[in-house]
C-alpha positions in Angstrom: -148.0 66.6 31.1 -147.8 65.8 34.8 -146.8 62.4 36.2 -148.4 61.1 39.3 -147.1 58.3 41.6 -149.1 56.9 44.5 -147.6 55.2 47.5 -148.5 54.2 51.0 -151.0 51.5 50.4 -151.0 48.2 52.2 -152.9 45.8 54.5 -154.5 47.1 57.6 -157.0 45.8 60.1 -160.4 47.4 60.4 -160.3 50.5 62.6 -156.7 51.2 61.6 -155.1 54.0 59.6 -153.1 54.6 56.5 -151.7 57.6 54.8 -151.5 57.7 51.0 -149.2 60.0 49.1 -149.3 61.1 45.5 -146.1 62.6 44.2 -146.3 64.8 41.1 -143.6 65.7 38.6 -143.4 67.3 35.2 -145.2 70.6 35.7 -146.0 73.1 38.4 -148.0 71.1 40.9 -149.8 74.2 42.3 -151.4 74.7 38.9 -153.4 71.5 39.3 -156.5 70.6 41.3 -156.0 67.0 42.5 -158.2 64.3 43.8 -158.4 60.7 45.0 -160.6 58.0 43.5 -160.8 54.3 44.2 -161.9 51.1 42.5 -162.9 47.9 44.1 -163.0 44.6 42.3 -166.1 44.4 40.0 -167.1 48.0 40.7 -166.8 51.3 38.9 -164.2 53.8 39.9 -165.6 56.1 42.5 -164.8 59.5 43.9 -163.2 59.8 47.3 -162.0 63.4 47.8 -160.6 66.4 45.9 -158.6 69.5 46.8 -158.3 72.8 45.0 -155.0 74.2 43.7 -154.3 76.3 46.8 -155.7 73.7 49.2 -158.3 76.1 50.4 -161.3 74.0 49.2 -162.0 70.3 49.7 -164.8 68.0 48.8 -165.4 64.5 50.1 -167.6 61.5 49.3 -170.3 60.9 51.9 -168.9 57.5 52.6 -165.5 58.8 53.8 -166.4 62.2 55.3 -165.2 62.5 58.8 -162.8 59.6 58.4 -160.5 60.7 55.6 -158.6 63.9 55.2 -157.1 65.2 51.9 -154.3 67.7 52.0 -151.4 68.9 49.8 -148.0 70.4 50.1 -147.3 72.4 47.0 -143.6 73.0 48.0 -143.1 69.2 48.0 -145.3 68.6 44.9 -147.3 66.0 47.0 -150.9 65.3 47.9 -151.9 63.1 50.8 -154.9 61.1 51.9 -155.0 60.4 55.6 -157.4 57.5 56.2 -158.6 56.7 59.7 -161.2 54.3 61.1 -160.8 52.1 58.0 -163.5 49.6 57.1 -163.4 46.5 54.9 -165.5 48.3 52.4 -162.7 50.8 51.9 -160.7 48.0 50.2 -159.8 49.1 46.7 -157.1 50.4 44.4 -156.7 54.1 45.2 -155.8 56.4 42.4 -154.7 60.1 42.4 -155.8 62.3 39.6 -155.0 65.9 38.5 -156.4 68.5 36.2 -155.8 72.2 35.7 -159.5 72.9 36.2 -161.4 72.1 39.4 -163.3 68.9 38.3 -164.9 67.9 41.5 -166.2 64.3 41.7 -166.4 63.5 38.0 -163.5 61.1 37.2 -164.1 61.5 33.4 -163.0 65.1 33.6 -159.5 64.5 35.1 -156.7 64.5 32.5 -153.9 62.8 34.5 -153.9 59.7 36.5 -151.4 57.7 38.6 -151.1 53.9 38.4 -152.8 53.3 41.8 -151.9 51.8 45.1 -153.7 48.9 46.8 -155.4 49.3 50.1 -156.8 46.2 51.8 -158.7 46.4 55.1 -159.3 43.1 56.9 -162.2 42.5 59.2 
């Protein structure tokens, strides 16, 4: 088991920035590929970004590429999502997810999930 706790969400104006964190506990963090997903009201959960266990490989959704950066610090058992140039359509609950296997963009394949953190971008 691995426990995931997100933080860093909040209200920001369009064009602003936020950095989300996902703190992991319970098992060796570096054994897990991790990712970020988001869910807006009335919509399905969608892929945002993922990073491999070592941090050497990343994958982004087209809608956030060039604006968001995923990273991890295995020594601190923490993953991050730096979000720049935020848009109102980025408004959603952001979830971090983990799995021992690289799962890419498929949310159904991730075994562990956090509770989410709300990000609201005003226009």
